[in-house]
C-alpha positions as CSV (number, residue, x, y, z in Angstrom):
1,M,141.4,124.4,-103.7
2,S,139.7,125.5,-100.5
3,V,137.8,123.3,-98.1
4,I,134.5,124.8,-99.3
5,S,135.3,124.3,-103.0
6,D,136.5,120.7,-102.3
7,L,133.3,119.9,-100.5
8,V,131.1,121.4,-103.2
9,A,132.9,119.3,-105.8
10,T,132.1,116.1,-103.8
11,P,129.2,114.1,-105.3
12,G,126.0,114.6,-103.4
13,V,127.0,117.8,-101.6
14,I,124.3,120.4,-102.1
15,A,126.2,123.4,-100.6
16,A,129.1,124.2,-98.2
17,G,130.1,127.4,-96.5
18,E,131.9,129.1,-93.6
19,Y,130.6,131.4,-91.0
20,T,132.3,133.6,-88.4
21,Y,131.7,132.9,-84.8
22,R,130.6,136.5,-84.3
23,G,127.9,135.8,-86.8
24,D,128.4,138.9,-88.9
25,R,129.9,137.3,-92.1
26,F,129.6,134.1,-94.1
27,T,130.6,132.6,-97.4
28,Y,129.2,129.7,-99.3
29,D,129.1,127.8,-102.6
30,G,126.6,125.4,-104.1
31,Q,122.9,125.1,-104.8
32,L,121.5,127.5,-102.2
33,D,120.2,131.0,-102.9
34,Y,121.8,133.8,-100.9
35,E,119.0,134.1,-98.4
36,T,118.8,130.4,-97.7
37,A,122.6,130.3,-97.3
38,R,122.4,133.2,-94.9
39,M,119.7,131.5,-92.8
40,A,121.7,128.3,-92.9
41,S,124.8,130.0,-91.6
42,I,122.8,131.6,-88.7
43,M,121.3,128.2,-87.8
44,C,124.6,126.4,-87.9
45,R,126.3,129.1,-85.8
46,A,123.5,129.0,-83.2
47,T,123.5,125.2,-83.0
48,T,127.3,125.2,-82.8
49,M,127.2,127.6,-79.8
50,A,124.5,125.5,-78.1
51,V,126.5,122.2,-78.6
52,H,129.6,123.9,-77.1
53,M,127.5,125.1,-74.2
54,E,126.0,121.7,-73.5
55,T,129.3,119.8,-73.7
56,D,130.9,122.4,-71.5
57,M,128.1,121.9,-68.9
58,L,128.7,118.1,-69.1
59,K,132.4,118.6,-68.6
60,H,131.8,120.8,-65.5
61,L,129.4,118.2,-64.0
62,K,132.4,115.8,-64.1
63,T,130.5,113.6,-66.6
64,D,133.1,111.8,-68.7
65,C,131.0,111.6,-71.8
66,G,133.9,111.9,-74.2
67,C,132.2,114.7,-76.1
68,A,134.1,117.7,-74.8
69,P,135.4,119.7,-76.3
70,A,132.9,119.5,-79.1
71,R,134.4,119.6,-82.6
72,G,131.3,119.5,-84.7
73,W,127.8,118.1,-85.1
74,V,125.5,116.3,-87.6
75,V,121.7,116.3,-88.1
76,R,120.3,113.8,-90.5
77,G,116.9,114.3,-92.0
78,D,115.0,112.1,-94.5
79,K,116.5,113.7,-97.5
80,V,119.3,116.1,-96.4
81,T,122.0,115.9,-93.7
82,V,123.7,119.0,-92.2
83,C,127.3,118.5,-91.1
84,V,129.3,121.2,-89.2
85,M,133.0,121.0,-88.2
86,A,134.4,124.1,-86.4
87,N,132.8,126.9,-88.5
88,I,132.4,125.0,-91.8
89,F,128.9,123.8,-92.8
90,C,127.9,121.3,-95.4
91,F,124.5,120.2,-96.7
92,I,124.5,116.8,-98.3
93,D,121.8,114.8,-100.3
94,N,121.4,111.5,-98.4
95,A,120.6,109.6,-101.6
96,S,123.7,110.5,-103.5
97,S,126.4,111.3,-100.9
98,S,128.4,109.4,-98.3
99,L,128.2,111.0,-94.8
100,N,131.3,109.0,-93.8
101,E,133.4,110.4,-96.7
102,V,132.3,114.0,-96.0
103,M,133.0,113.7,-92.2
104,A,136.4,112.1,-92.9
105,Y,137.3,115.0,-95.2
106,L,136.1,117.5,-92.6
107,R,138.1,115.8,-89.7
108,E,141.2,115.8,-91.9
109,H,141.1,119.3,-93.3
110,V,139.4,121.5,-90.7
111,A,141.3,122.7,-87.7
112,G,140.4,121.5,-84.1
113,P,138.0,123.3,-81.8
114,E,138.4,126.9,-80.9
115,E,138.9,127.6,-77.2
116,M,137.1,130.9,-77.4
117,L,134.2,131.0,-79.9
118,V,133.4,134.7,-79.6
């Protein structure tokens, strides 16, 4: 099984997908319609690029924050959490999923950070 199909089979995972760093392609599986998944992949790519830029800026300022290089990010809302590791995104239902389990799976199965994102 692929990382995407493994994630979608996890209890509480709404959808999971993968996007290219160039932003021209994506794939997904789960309970999102095509247009919502397309917008989600654009949002995840844009946020990933911003997180990498910010951690690179901190690194160049000689700030030892321990966050560079960035490997991923998480945003938790009231009902849904978005998790991104490298170029894999995952939407989980907070009431029926474990963020810790999803992140542990992503850390174990998704490659480290890309040096060149574009």
